[in-house]
mmCIF file of the N, C-alpha and C atoms, coordinates in Angstrom:
data_MODEL
# 
_entry.id   MODEL 
# 
loop_
_atom_site.group_PDB 
_atom_site.id 
_atom_site.type_symbol 
_atom_site.label_atom_id 
_atom_site.label_alt_id 
_atom_site.label_comp_id 
_atom_site.label_asym_id 
_atom_site.label_entity_id 
_atom_site.label_seq_id 
_atom_site.pdbx_PDB_ins_code 
_atom_site.Cartn_x 
_atom_site.Cartn_y 
_atom_site.Cartn_z 
_atom_site.occupancy 
_atom_site.B_iso_or_equiv 
_atom_site.pdbx_formal_charge 
_atom_site.auth_seq_id 
_atom_site.auth_comp_id 
_atom_site.auth_asym_id 
_atom_site.auth_atom_id 
_atom_site.pdbx_PDB_model_num 
ATOM 1   N N  . MET A 1 1  ? 6.260   -12.136 -8.971  1.00 0.00 ? 1  MET A N  1 
ATOM 2   C CA . MET A 1 1  ? 4.988   -12.300 -9.641  1.00 0.00 ? 1  MET A CA 1 
ATOM 3   C C  . MET A 1 1  ? 4.935   -12.938 -10.648 1.00 0.00 ? 1  MET A C  1 
ATOM 4   N N  . SER A 1 2  ? 4.118   -13.766 -10.459 1.00 0.00 ? 2  SER A N  1 
ATOM 5   C CA . SER A 1 2  ? 4.293   -14.964 -11.801 1.00 0.00 ? 2  SER A CA 1 
ATOM 6   C C  . SER A 1 2  ? 2.903   -14.529 -12.725 1.00 0.00 ? 2  SER A C  1 
ATOM 7   N N  . GLY A 1 3  ? 2.756   -15.417 -14.003 1.00 0.00 ? 3  GLY A N  1 
ATOM 8   C CA . GLY A 1 3  ? 1.985   -14.832 -14.614 1.00 0.00 ? 3  GLY A CA 1 
ATOM 9   C C  . GLY A 1 3  ? 1.857   -13.330 -15.058 1.00 0.00 ? 3  GLY A C  1 
ATOM 10  N N  . ASN A 1 4  ? 0.709   -13.162 -14.804 1.00 0.00 ? 4  ASN A N  1 
ATOM 11  C CA . ASN A 1 4  ? 0.245   -11.460 -15.843 1.00 0.00 ? 4  ASN A CA 1 
ATOM 12  C C  . ASN A 1 4  ? 0.861   -10.553 -14.376 1.00 0.00 ? 4  ASN A C  1 
ATOM 13  N N  . GLY A 1 5  ? 1.987   -9.746  -14.303 1.00 0.00 ? 5  GLY A N  1 
ATOM 14  C CA . GLY A 1 5  ? 2.365   -9.208  -13.595 1.00 0.00 ? 5  GLY A CA 1 
ATOM 15  C C  . GLY A 1 5  ? 1.570   -8.202  -13.291 1.00 0.00 ? 5  GLY A C  1 
ATOM 16  N N  . ALA A 1 6  ? 0.958   -7.450  -14.176 1.00 0.00 ? 6  ALA A N  1 
ATOM 17  C CA . ALA A 1 6  ? 0.127   -5.984  -13.796 1.00 0.00 ? 6  ALA A CA 1 
ATOM 18  C C  . ALA A 1 6  ? -1.019  -6.328  -12.805 1.00 0.00 ? 6  ALA A C  1 
ATOM 19  N N  . LEU A 1 7  ? -1.851  -7.452  -13.551 1.00 0.00 ? 7  LEU A N  1 
ATOM 20  C CA . LEU A 1 7  ? -2.889  -8.318  -12.898 1.00 0.00 ? 7  LEU A CA 1 
ATOM 21  C C  . LEU A 1 7  ? -2.656  -8.577  -11.218 1.00 0.00 ? 7  LEU A C  1 
ATOM 22  N N  . ALA A 1 8  ? -1.515  -8.923  -11.191 1.00 0.00 ? 8  ALA A N  1 
ATOM 23  C CA . ALA A 1 8  ? -0.807  -9.281  -9.712  1.00 0.00 ? 8  ALA A CA 1 
ATOM 24  C C  . ALA A 1 8  ? -1.082  -8.422  -8.985  1.00 0.00 ? 8  ALA A C  1 
ATOM 25  N N  . PHE A 1 9  ? -0.158  -7.031  -9.689  1.00 0.00 ? 9  PHE A N  1 
ATOM 26  C CA . PHE A 1 9  ? -0.060  -5.649  -8.728  1.00 0.00 ? 9  PHE A CA 1 
ATOM 27  C C  . PHE A 1 9  ? -1.377  -5.065  -8.256  1.00 0.00 ? 9  PHE A C  1 
ATOM 28  N N  . ASP A 1 10 ? -2.114  -5.428  -9.191  1.00 0.00 ? 10 ASP A N  1 
ATOM 29  C CA . ASP A 1 10 ? -3.481  -4.790  -9.329  1.00 0.00 ? 10 ASP A CA 1 
ATOM 30  C C  . ASP A 1 10 ? -4.205  -5.154  -7.841  1.00 0.00 ? 10 ASP A C  1 
ATOM 31  N N  . VAL A 1 11 ? -4.092  -6.647  -7.885  1.00 0.00 ? 11 VAL A N  1 
ATOM 32  C CA . VAL A 1 11 ? -4.583  -7.414  -6.581  1.00 0.00 ? 11 VAL A CA 1 
ATOM 33  C C  . VAL A 1 11 ? -3.953  -7.136  -5.319  1.00 0.00 ? 11 VAL A C  1 
ATOM 34  N N  . GLU A 1 12 ? -2.674  -6.928  -5.576  1.00 0.00 ? 12 GLU A N  1 
ATOM 35  C CA . GLU A 1 12 ? -2.020  -6.980  -4.335  1.00 0.00 ? 12 GLU A CA 1 
ATOM 36  C C  . GLU A 1 12 ? -2.142  -5.289  -3.661  1.00 0.00 ? 12 GLU A C  1 
ATOM 37  N N  . TYR A 1 13 ? -1.785  -4.622  -4.849  1.00 0.00 ? 13 TYR A N  1 
ATOM 38  C CA . TYR A 1 13 ? -2.223  -3.435  -4.390  1.00 0.00 ? 13 TYR A CA 1 
ATOM 39  C C  . TYR A 1 13 ? -3.641  -2.997  -4.003  1.00 0.00 ? 13 TYR A C  1 
ATOM 40  N N  . GLY A 1 14 ? -4.533  -3.571  -4.275  1.00 0.00 ? 14 GLY A N  1 
ATOM 41  C CA . GLY A 1 14 ? -5.745  -3.637  -3.565  1.00 0.00 ? 14 GLY A CA 1 
ATOM 42  C C  . GLY A 1 14 ? -5.735  -3.869  -2.051  1.00 0.00 ? 14 GLY A C  1 
ATOM 43  N N  . ARG A 1 15 ? -5.416  -4.975  -2.064  1.00 0.00 ? 15 ARG A N  1 
ATOM 44  C CA . ARG A 1 15 ? -4.987  -5.515  -0.606  1.00 0.00 ? 15 ARG A CA 1 
ATOM 45  C C  . ARG A 1 15 ? -4.616  -4.739  -0.050  1.00 0.00 ? 15 ARG A C  1 
ATOM 46  N N  . TRP A 1 16 ? -3.107  -4.086  -0.636  1.00 0.00 ? 16 TRP A N  1 
ATOM 47  C CA . TRP A 1 16 ? -2.330  -2.851  0.690   1.00 0.00 ? 16 TRP A CA 1 
ATOM 48  C C  . TRP A 1 16 ? -3.315  -1.798  0.743   1.00 0.00 ? 16 TRP A C  1 
ATOM 49  N N  . LEU A 1 17 ? -4.302  -1.062  -0.197  1.00 0.00 ? 17 LEU A N  1 
ATOM 50  C CA . LEU A 1 17 ? -4.768  -0.212  0.084   1.00 0.00 ? 17 LEU A CA 1 
ATOM 51  C C  . LEU A 1 17 ? -5.843  -0.385  1.117   1.00 0.00 ? 17 LEU A C  1 
ATOM 52  N N  . GLU A 1 18 ? -6.348  -1.802  1.133   1.00 0.00 ? 18 GLU A N  1 
ATOM 53  C CA . GLU A 1 18 ? -7.233  -1.709  2.540   1.00 0.00 ? 18 GLU A CA 1 
ATOM 54  C C  . GLU A 1 18 ? -6.627  -1.693  3.507   1.00 0.00 ? 18 GLU A C  1 
ATOM 55  N N  . ASP A 1 19 ? -5.466  -2.499  3.616   1.00 0.00 ? 19 ASP A N  1 
ATOM 56  C CA . ASP A 1 19 ? -4.966  -2.568  5.098   1.00 0.00 ? 19 ASP A CA 1 
ATOM 57  C C  . ASP A 1 19 ? -4.365  -1.191  5.296   1.00 0.00 ? 19 ASP A C  1 
ATOM 58  N N  . HIS A 1 20 ? -3.843  -0.585  4.407   1.00 0.00 ? 20 HIS A N  1 
ATOM 59  C CA . HIS A 1 20 ? -3.533  1.149   4.542   1.00 0.00 ? 20 HIS A CA 1 
ATOM 60  C C  . HIS A 1 20 ? -4.842  1.727   5.253   1.00 0.00 ? 20 HIS A C  1 
ATOM 61  N N  . ASN A 1 21 ? -5.454  1.986   4.708   1.00 0.00 ? 21 ASN A N  1 
ATOM 62  C CA . ASN A 1 21 ? -6.856  2.700   5.323   1.00 0.00 ? 21 ASN A CA 1 
ATOM 63  C C  . ASN A 1 21 ? -7.013  2.368   6.603   1.00 0.00 ? 21 ASN A C  1 
ATOM 64  N N  . HIS A 1 22 ? -7.019  1.237   6.907   1.00 0.00 ? 22 HIS A N  1 
ATOM 65  C CA . HIS A 1 22 ? -7.187  0.282   8.389   1.00 0.00 ? 22 HIS A CA 1 
ATOM 66  C C  . HIS A 1 22 ? -6.078  1.291   9.214   1.00 0.00 ? 22 HIS A C  1 
ATOM 67  N N  . ARG A 1 23 ? -4.706  1.101   8.834   1.00 0.00 ? 23 ARG A N  1 
ATOM 68  C CA . ARG A 1 23 ? -3.589  1.641   9.175   1.00 0.00 ? 23 ARG A CA 1 
ATOM 69  C C  . ARG A 1 23 ? -3.581  2.920   9.638   1.00 0.00 ? 23 ARG A C  1 
ATOM 70  N N  . ILE A 1 24 ? -4.328  3.886   8.771   1.00 0.00 ? 24 ILE A N  1 
ATOM 71  C CA . ILE A 1 24 ? -4.275  5.244   8.956   1.00 0.00 ? 24 ILE A CA 1 
ATOM 72  C C  . ILE A 1 24 ? -5.449  5.501   9.692   1.00 0.00 ? 24 ILE A C  1 
ATOM 73  N N  . ASN A 1 25 ? -6.540  4.810   9.832   1.00 0.00 ? 25 ASN A N  1 
ATOM 74  C CA . ASN A 1 25 ? -7.672  5.142   10.601  1.00 0.00 ? 25 ASN A CA 1 
ATOM 75  C C  . ASN A 1 25 ? -7.485  4.934   12.318  1.00 0.00 ? 25 ASN A C  1 
ATOM 76  N N  . GLU A 1 26 ? -6.537  3.723   12.336  1.00 0.00 ? 26 GLU A N  1 
ATOM 77  C CA . GLU A 1 26 ? -5.881  3.399   13.649  1.00 0.00 ? 26 GLU A CA 1 
ATOM 78  C C  . GLU A 1 26 ? -5.300  4.377   14.047  1.00 0.00 ? 26 GLU A C  1 
ATOM 79  N N  . LEU A 1 27 ? -3.987  5.264   13.406  1.00 0.00 ? 27 LEU A N  1 
ATOM 80  C CA . LEU A 1 27 ? -3.116  6.114   13.567  1.00 0.00 ? 27 LEU A CA 1 
ATOM 81  C C  . LEU A 1 27 ? -4.328  7.500   13.985  1.00 0.00 ? 27 LEU A C  1 
ATOM 82  N N  . LYS A 1 28 ? -5.276  7.716   13.305  1.00 0.00 ? 28 LYS A N  1 
ATOM 83  C CA . LYS A 1 28 ? -6.044  8.923   13.365  1.00 0.00 ? 28 LYS A CA 1 
ATOM 84  C C  . LYS A 1 28 ? -6.698  8.670   15.035  1.00 0.00 ? 28 LYS A C  1 
ATOM 85  N N  . GLY A 1 29 ? -7.317  7.309   15.164  1.00 0.00 ? 29 GLY A N  1 
ATOM 86  C CA . GLY A 1 29 ? -7.952  7.197   16.161  1.00 0.00 ? 29 GLY A CA 1 
ATOM 87  C C  . GLY A 1 29 ? -6.882  7.734   17.334  1.00 0.00 ? 29 GLY A C  1 
ATOM 88  N N  . ALA A 1 30 ? -5.797  6.880   17.493  1.00 0.00 ? 30 ALA A N  1 
ATOM 89  C CA . ALA A 1 30 ? -4.971  6.791   18.463  1.00 0.00 ? 30 ALA A CA 1 
ATOM 90  C C  . ALA A 1 30 ? -4.554  8.458   18.919  1.00 0.00 ? 30 ALA A C  1 
ATOM 91  N N  . VAL A 1 31 ? -3.950  9.309   17.511  1.00 0.00 ? 31 VAL A N  1 
ATOM 92  C CA . VAL A 1 31 ? -3.815  10.719  17.945  1.00 0.00 ? 31 VAL A CA 1 
ATOM 93  C C  . VAL A 1 31 ? -4.733  11.263  18.735  1.00 0.00 ? 31 VAL A C  1 
ATOM 94  N N  . SER A 1 32 ? -6.273  11.046  17.995  1.00 0.00 ? 32 SER A N  1 
ATOM 95  C CA . SER A 1 32 ? -7.713  11.798  18.878  1.00 0.00 ? 32 SER A CA 1 
ATOM 96  C C  . SER A 1 32 ? -7.931  11.520  20.089  1.00 0.00 ? 32 SER A C  1 
ATOM 97  N N  . ASN A 1 33 ? -7.380  9.974   20.721  1.00 0.00 ? 33 ASN A N  1 
ATOM 98  C CA . ASN A 1 33 ? -7.196  9.620   21.991  1.00 0.00 ? 33 ASN A CA 1 
ATOM 99  C C  . ASN A 1 33 ? -6.319  9.984   22.829  1.00 0.00 ? 33 ASN A C  1 
ATOM 100 N N  . HIS A 1 34 ? -5.339  10.953  22.243  1.00 0.00 ? 34 HIS A N  1 
ATOM 101 C CA . HIS A 1 34 ? -4.027  11.037  23.079  1.00 0.00 ? 34 HIS A CA 1 
ATOM 102 C C  . HIS A 1 34 ? -3.372  10.314  23.430  1.00 0.00 ? 34 HIS A C  1 
ATOM 103 N N  . ALA A 1 35 ? -2.658  9.109   22.484  1.00 0.00 ? 35 ALA A N  1 
ATOM 104 C CA . ALA A 1 35 ? -2.355  8.001   22.862  1.00 0.00 ? 35 ALA A CA 1 
ATOM 105 C C  . ALA A 1 35 ? -0.605  8.264   23.271  1.00 0.00 ? 35 ALA A C  1 
ATOM 106 N N  . GLY A 1 36 ? 0.092   7.669   24.239  1.00 0.00 ? 36 GLY A N  1 
ATOM 107 C CA . GLY A 1 36 ? 1.140   7.719   24.701  1.00 0.00 ? 36 GLY A CA 1 
ATOM 108 C C  . GLY A 1 36 ? 2.222   7.660   23.497  1.00 0.00 ? 36 GLY A C  1 
ATOM 109 N N  . ASP A 1 37 ? 3.404   7.939   23.645  1.00 0.00 ? 37 ASP A N  1 
ATOM 110 C CA . ASP A 1 37 ? 4.585   8.066   22.586  1.00 0.00 ? 37 ASP A CA 1 
ATOM 111 C C  . ASP A 1 37 ? 5.056   6.693   22.383  1.00 0.00 ? 37 ASP A C  1 
ATOM 112 N N  . GLY A 1 38 ? 4.903   5.724   23.166  1.00 0.00 ? 38 GLY A N  1 
ATOM 113 C CA . GLY A 1 38 ? 4.934   4.297   22.890  1.00 0.00 ? 38 GLY A CA 1 
ATOM 114 C C  . GLY A 1 38 ? 4.118   3.740   21.949  1.00 0.00 ? 38 GLY A C  1 
ATOM 115 N N  . GLU A 1 39 ? 2.946   3.928   22.239  1.00 0.00 ? 39 GLU A N  1 
ATOM 116 C CA . GLU A 1 39 ? 2.089   3.420   21.412  1.00 0.00 ? 39 GLU A CA 1 
ATOM 117 C C  . GLU A 1 39 ? 1.776   4.046   20.115  1.00 0.00 ? 39 GLU A C  1 
ATOM 118 N N  . LEU A 1 40 ? 2.073   5.323   19.835  1.00 0.00 ? 40 LEU A N  1 
ATOM 119 C CA . LEU A 1 40 ? 2.393   5.869   18.534  1.00 0.00 ? 40 LEU A CA 1 
ATOM 120 C C  . LEU A 1 40 ? 3.545   5.559   17.882  1.00 0.00 ? 40 LEU A C  1 
ATOM 121 N N  . ARG A 1 41 ? 4.481   5.284   18.386  1.00 0.00 ? 41 ARG A N  1 
ATOM 122 C CA . ARG A 1 41 ? 5.646   4.554   17.745  1.00 0.00 ? 41 ARG A CA 1 
ATOM 123 C C  . ARG A 1 41 ? 5.322   3.289   17.520  1.00 0.00 ? 41 ARG A C  1 
ATOM 124 N N  . ILE A 1 42 ? 4.806   2.388   17.459  1.00 0.00 ? 42 ILE A N  1 
ATOM 125 C CA . ILE A 1 42 ? 4.541   1.188   17.440  1.00 0.00 ? 42 ILE A CA 1 
ATOM 126 C C  . ILE A 1 42 ? 3.267   1.233   16.007  1.00 0.00 ? 42 ILE A C  1 
ATOM 127 N N  . ILE A 1 43 ? 2.798   2.512   16.204  1.00 0.00 ? 43 ILE A N  1 
ATOM 128 C CA . ILE A 1 43 ? 1.390   2.470   15.187  1.00 0.00 ? 43 ILE A CA 1 
ATOM 129 C C  . ILE A 1 43 ? 2.574   2.999   13.815  1.00 0.00 ? 43 ILE A C  1 
ATOM 130 N N  . VAL A 1 44 ? 3.283   3.926   14.126  1.00 0.00 ? 44 VAL A N  1 
ATOM 131 C CA . VAL A 1 44 ? 3.994   4.762   12.829  1.00 0.00 ? 44 VAL A CA 1 
ATOM 132 C C  . VAL A 1 44 ? 4.993   3.826   12.345  1.00 0.00 ? 44 VAL A C  1 
ATOM 133 N N  . ASP A 1 45 ? 5.759   3.015   13.243  1.00 0.00 ? 45 ASP A N  1 
ATOM 134 C CA . ASP A 1 45 ? 6.535   1.739   12.696  1.00 0.00 ? 45 ASP A CA 1 
ATOM 135 C C  . ASP A 1 45 ? 5.748   0.779   11.857  1.00 0.00 ? 45 ASP A C  1 
ATOM 136 N N  . GLY A 1 46 ? 4.576   0.522   12.302  1.00 0.00 ? 46 GLY A N  1 
ATOM 137 C CA . GLY A 1 46 ? 3.858   -0.217  11.257  1.00 0.00 ? 46 GLY A CA 1 
ATOM 138 C C  . GLY A 1 46 ? 3.664   0.466   10.094  1.00 0.00 ? 46 GLY A C  1 
ATOM 139 N N  . VAL A 1 47 ? 2.833   1.687   10.029  1.00 0.00 ? 47 VAL A N  1 
ATOM 140 C CA . VAL A 1 47 ? 2.765   2.313   8.812   1.00 0.00 ? 47 VAL A CA 1 
ATOM 141 C C  . VAL A 1 47 ? 3.993   2.186   7.918   1.00 0.00 ? 47 VAL A C  1 
ATOM 142 N N  . VAL A 1 48 ? 5.168   2.918   8.314   1.00 0.00 ? 48 VAL A N  1 
ATOM 143 C CA . VAL A 1 48 ? 6.399   3.169   7.723   1.00 0.00 ? 48 VAL A CA 1 
ATOM 144 C C  . VAL A 1 48 ? 6.493   1.365   7.195   1.00 0.00 ? 48 VAL A C  1 
ATOM 145 N N  . ALA A 1 49 ? 6.735   0.312   8.135   1.00 0.00 ? 49 ALA A N  1 
ATOM 146 C CA . ALA A 1 49 ? 6.628   -0.894  7.398   1.00 0.00 ? 49 ALA A CA 1 
ATOM 147 C C  . ALA A 1 49 ? 5.653   -1.230  6.433   1.00 0.00 ? 49 ALA A C  1 
ATOM 148 N N  . HIS A 1 50 ? 4.495   -0.700  6.266   1.00 0.00 ? 50 HIS A N  1 
ATOM 149 C CA . HIS A 1 50 ? 3.665   -0.995  5.353   1.00 0.00 ? 50 HIS A CA 1 
ATOM 150 C C  . HIS A 1 50 ? 4.009   -0.537  4.020   1.00 0.00 ? 50 HIS A C  1 
ATOM 151 N N  . TYR A 1 51 ? 4.621   0.730   3.970   1.00 0.00 ? 51 TYR A N  1 
ATOM 152 C CA . TYR A 1 51 ? 5.091   1.328   3.110   1.00 0.00 ? 51 TYR A CA 1 
ATOM 153 C C  . TYR A 1 51 ? 6.139   0.653   2.359   1.00 0.00 ? 51 TYR A C  1 
ATOM 154 N N  . GLU A 1 52 ? 6.744   0.303   2.760   1.00 0.00 ? 52 GLU A N  1 
ATOM 155 C CA . GLU A 1 52 ? 8.143   -0.458  2.505   1.00 0.00 ? 52 GLU A CA 1 
ATOM 156 C C  . GLU A 1 52 ? 7.559   -1.740  1.638   1.00 0.00 ? 52 GLU A C  1 
ATOM 157 N N  . ASP A 1 53 ? 6.341   -2.440  2.206   1.00 0.00 ? 53 ASP A N  1 
ATOM 158 C CA . ASP A 1 53 ? 5.883   -3.434  1.403   1.00 0.00 ? 53 ASP A CA 1 
ATOM 159 C C  . ASP A 1 53 ? 5.258   -3.158  0.041   1.00 0.00 ? 53 ASP A C  1 
ATOM 160 N N  . PHE A 1 54 ? 4.820   -1.619  0.380   1.00 0.00 ? 54 PHE A N  1 
ATOM 161 C CA . PHE A 1 54 ? 4.177   -1.400  -1.230  1.00 0.00 ? 54 PHE A CA 1 
ATOM 162 C C  . PHE A 1 54 ? 5.284   -1.135  -2.312  1.00 0.00 ? 54 PHE A C  1 
ATOM 163 N N  . PHE A 1 55 ? 6.536   -0.404  -1.772  1.00 0.00 ? 55 PHE A N  1 
ATOM 164 C CA . PHE A 1 55 ? 7.768   -0.357  -2.766  1.00 0.00 ? 55 PHE A CA 1 
ATOM 165 C C  . PHE A 1 55 ? 8.038   -1.652  -3.235  1.00 0.00 ? 55 PHE A C  1 
ATOM 166 N N  . ARG A 1 56 ? 8.132   -2.829  -2.394  1.00 0.00 ? 56 ARG A N  1 
ATOM 167 C CA . ARG A 1 56 ? 8.581   -4.001  -2.765  1.00 0.00 ? 56 ARG A CA 1 
ATOM 168 C C  . ARG A 1 56 ? 7.643   -4.373  -3.881  1.00 0.00 ? 56 ARG A C  1 
ATOM 169 N N  . ILE A 1 57 ? 6.046   -4.234  -3.343  1.00 0.00 ? 57 ILE A N  1 
ATOM 170 C CA . ILE A 1 57 ? 5.095   -4.728  -4.480  1.00 0.00 ? 57 ILE A CA 1 
ATOM 171 C C  . ILE A 1 57 ? 5.249   -3.729  -5.813  1.00 0.00 ? 57 ILE A C  1 
ATOM 172 N N  . LYS A 1 58 ? 5.762   -2.733  -5.743  1.00 0.00 ? 58 LYS A N  1 
ATOM 173 C CA . LYS A 1 58 ? 5.622   -1.867  -6.889  1.00 0.00 ? 58 LYS A CA 1 
ATOM 174 C C  . LYS A 1 58 ? 7.007   -2.238  -7.750  1.00 0.00 ? 58 LYS A C  1 
ATOM 175 N N  . ALA A 1 59 ? 8.292   -2.745  -7.022  1.00 0.00 ? 59 ALA A N  1 
ATOM 176 C CA . ALA A 1 59 ? 9.331   -3.230  -7.567  1.00 0.00 ? 59 ALA A CA 1 
ATOM 177 C C  . ALA A 1 59 ? 9.120   -4.478  -8.157  1.00 0.00 ? 59 ALA A C  1 
ATOM 178 N N  . ASP A 1 60 ? 8.597   -5.608  -7.689  1.00 0.00 ? 60 ASP A N  1 
ATOM 179 C CA . ASP A 1 60 ? 8.158   -6.735  -8.294  1.00 0.00 ? 60 ASP A CA 1 
ATOM 180 C C  . ASP A 1 60 ? 7.315   -6.235  -9.537  1.00 0.00 ? 60 ASP A C  1 
ATOM 181 N N  . ALA A 1 61 ? 6.131   -5.620  -9.646  1.00 0.00 ? 61 ALA A N  1 
ATOM 182 C CA . ALA A 1 61 ? 5.416   -5.331  -10.774 1.00 0.00 ? 61 ALA A CA 1 
ATOM 183 C C  . ALA A 1 61 ? 6.426   -4.842  -11.596 1.00 0.00 ? 61 ALA A C  1 
ATOM 184 N N  . ALA A 1 62 ? 7.117   -3.731  -11.609 1.00 0.00 ? 62 ALA A N  1 
ATOM 185 C CA . ALA A 1 62 ? 7.777   -3.073  -12.547 1.00 0.00 ? 62 ALA A CA 1 
ATOM 186 C C  . ALA A 1 62 ? 8.850   -4.287  -13.278 1.00 0.00 ? 62 ALA A C  1 
ATOM 187 N N  . LYS A 1 63 ? 9.071   -5.034  -12.688 1.00 0.00 ? 63 LYS A N  1 
ATOM 188 C CA . LYS A 1 63 ? 10.128  -6.334  -13.407 1.00 0.00 ? 63 LYS A CA 1 
ATOM 189 C C  . LYS A 1 63 ? 9.166   -6.713  -14.299 1.00 0.00 ? 63 LYS A C  1 
ATOM 190 N N  . ALA A 1 64 ? 7.941   -6.827  -13.867 1.00 0.00 ? 64 ALA A N  1 
ATOM 191 C CA . ALA A 1 64 ? 6.777   -7.871  -14.888 1.00 0.00 ? 64 ALA A CA 1 
ATOM 192 C C  . ALA A 1 64 ? 6.333   -6.717  -16.096 1.00 0.00 ? 64 ALA A C  1 
ATOM 193 N N  . ASP A 1 65 ? 6.176   -5.702  -15.679 1.00 0.00 ? 65 ASP A N  1 
ATOM 194 C CA . ASP A 1 65 ? 5.702   -4.496  -16.745 1.00 0.00 ? 65 ASP A CA 1 
ATOM 195 C C  . ASP A 1 65 ? 5.689   -3.220  -16.164 1.00 0.00 ? 65 ASP A C  1 
ATOM 196 N N  . VAL A 1 66 ? 6.756   -2.651  -16.565 1.00 0.00 ? 66 VAL A N  1 
ATOM 197 C CA . VAL A 1 66 ? 7.180   -0.876  -16.324 1.00 0.00 ? 66 VAL A CA 1 
ATOM 198 C C  . VAL A 1 66 ? 5.946   -0.176  -16.186 1.00 0.00 ? 66 VAL A C  1 
ATOM 199 N N  . PHE A 1 67 ? 5.719   -0.306  -17.663 1.00 0.00 ? 67 PHE A N  1 
ATOM 200 C CA . PHE A 1 67 ? 4.516   0.559   -18.137 1.00 0.00 ? 67 PHE A CA 1 
ATOM 201 C C  . PHE A 1 67 ? 3.533   0.878   -16.943 1.00 0.00 ? 67 PHE A C  1 
ATOM 202 N N  . HIS A 1 68 ? 3.101   -0.257  -16.915 1.00 0.00 ? 68 HIS A N  1 
ATOM 203 C CA . HIS A 1 68 ? 1.770   -0.315  -15.907 1.00 0.00 ? 68 HIS A CA 1 
ATOM 204 C C  . HIS A 1 68 ? 1.920   0.167   -14.350 1.00 0.00 ? 68 HIS A C  1 
ATOM 205 N N  . GLY A 1 69 ? 3.432   0.260   -14.065 1.00 0.00 ? 69 GLY A N  1 
ATOM 206 C CA . GLY A 1 69 ? 3.940   0.878   -12.582 1.00 0.00 ? 69 GLY A CA 1 
ATOM 207 C C  . GLY A 1 69 ? 3.925   2.278   -12.617 1.00 0.00 ? 69 GLY A C  1 
ATOM 208 N N  . LEU A 1 70 ? 4.301   2.663   -14.051 1.00 0.00 ? 70 LEU A N  1 
ATOM 209 C CA . LEU A 1 70 ? 4.394   4.105   -14.170 1.00 0.00 ? 70 LEU A CA 1 
ATOM 210 C C  . LEU A 1 70 ? 3.170   4.746   -14.697 1.00 0.00 ? 70 LEU A C  1 
ATOM 211 N N  . SER A 1 71 ? 1.955   3.969   -14.534 1.00 0.00 ? 71 SER A N  1 
ATOM 212 C CA . SER A 1 71 ? 0.500   4.529   -14.459 1.00 0.00 ? 71 SER A CA 1 
ATOM 213 C C  . SER A 1 71 ? 0.195   5.710   -13.244 1.00 0.00 ? 71 SER A C  1 
ATOM 214 N N  . GLY A 1 72 ? 0.988   5.213   -12.304 1.00 0.00 ? 72 GLY A N  1 
ATOM 215 C CA . GLY A 1 72 ? 0.547   5.720   -10.879 1.00 0.00 ? 72 GLY A CA 1 
ATOM 216 C C  . GLY A 1 72 ? -0.401  5.451   -10.095 1.00 0.00 ? 72 GLY A C  1 
ATOM 217 N N  . CYS A 1 73 ? -0.122  5.554   -9.014  1.00 0.00 ? 73 CYS A N  1 
ATOM 218 C CA . CYS A 1 73 ? -1.039  4.902   -7.673  1.00 0.00 ? 73 CYS A CA 1 
ATOM 219 C C  . CYS A 1 73 ? -2.203  5.937   -7.827  1.00 0.00 ? 73 CYS A C  1 
ATOM 220 N N  . TRP A 1 74 ? -2.333  7.167   -8.473  1.00 0.00 ? 74 TRP A N  1 
ATOM 221 C CA . TRP A 1 74 ? -3.259  7.999   -8.336  1.00 0.00 ? 74 TRP A CA 1 
ATOM 222 C C  . TRP A 1 74 ? -4.234  7.541   -8.951  1.00 0.00 ? 74 TRP A C  1 
ATOM 223 N N  . VAL A 1 75 ? -4.284  6.380   -10.226 1.00 0.00 ? 75 VAL A N  1 
ATOM 224 C CA . VAL A 1 75 ? -5.189  6.091   -11.221 1.00 0.00 ? 75 VAL A CA 1 
ATOM 225 C C  . VAL A 1 75 ? -5.957  4.784   -10.390 1.00 0.00 ? 75 VAL A C  1 
ATOM 226 N N  . GLY A 1 76 ? -7.548  4.961   -10.508 1.00 0.00 ? 76 GLY A N  1 
ATOM 227 C CA . GLY A 1 76 ? -7.808  3.956   -10.086 1.00 0.00 ? 76 GLY A CA 1 
ATOM 228 C C  . GLY A 1 76 ? -7.951  2.707   -10.457 1.00 0.00 ? 76 GLY A C  1 
ATOM 229 N N  . ILE A 1 77 ? -7.688  1.431   -9.389  1.00 0.00 ? 77 ILE A N  1 
ATOM 230 C CA . ILE A 1 77 ? -7.785  0.228   -10.238 1.00 0.00 ? 77 ILE A CA 1 
ATOM 231 C C  . ILE A 1 77 ? -8.202  0.054   -11.269 1.00 0.00 ? 77 ILE A C  1 
ATOM 232 N N  . SER A 1 78 ? -9.561  0.373   -11.243 1.00 0.00 ? 78 SER A N  1 
ATOM 233 C CA . SER A 1 78 ? -10.653 -0.304  -12.117 1.00 0.00 ? 78 SER A CA 1 
ATOM 234 C C  . SER A 1 78 ? -10.078 0.391   -13.884 1.00 0.00 ? 78 SER A C  1 
ATOM 235 N N  . SER A 1 79 ? -9.394  1.685   -13.457 1.00 0.00 ? 79 SER A N  1 
ATOM 236 C CA . SER A 1 79 ? -8.887  2.273   -14.607 1.00 0.00 ? 79 SER A CA 1 
ATOM 237 C C  . SER A 1 79 ? -7.811  1.600   -15.526 1.00 0.00 ? 79 SER A C  1 
ATOM 238 N N  . TRP A 1 80 ? -6.984  1.036   -14.414 1.00 0.00 ? 80 TRP A N  1 
ATOM 239 C CA . TRP A 1 80 ? -6.026  0.086   -15.397 1.00 0.00 ? 80 TRP A CA 1 
ATOM 240 C C  . TRP A 1 80 ? -6.628  -1.155  -16.162 1.00 0.00 ? 80 TRP A C  1 
ATOM 241 N N  . CYS A 1 81 ? -7.404  -1.536  -15.688 1.00 0.00 ? 81 CYS A N  1 
ATOM 242 C CA . CYS A 1 81 ? -7.888  -2.903  -16.262 1.00 0.00 ? 81 CYS A CA 1 
ATOM 243 C C  . CYS A 1 81 ? -8.768  -2.689  -17.574 1.00 0.00 ? 81 CYS A C  1 
ATOM 244 N N  . SER A 1 82 ? -9.369  -1.367  -17.862 1.00 0.00 ? 82 SER A N  1 
ATOM 245 C CA . SER A 1 82 ? -10.255 -1.052  -18.761 1.00 0.00 ? 82 SER A CA 1 
ATOM 246 C C  . SER A 1 82 ? -9.659  -1.139  -20.075 1.00 0.00 ? 82 SER A C  1 
# 
């Protein structure tokens, strides 16, 4: 992350969160439709990899601004920028 690390994190986290919601809805749909083990494994592996991306993004942000990262994911993005 170059420049303003906190702002870059906020943008990347916003994108990550959108993708996360999509992936979770996909997983819920597969479970509701009684998808097979193979299909569920692919979806779950994708969710796990997605969380690995989140931890990479968060680690990069901590290098730029550790206190911003400690504010927590439970705080809305708009709260971080105000």
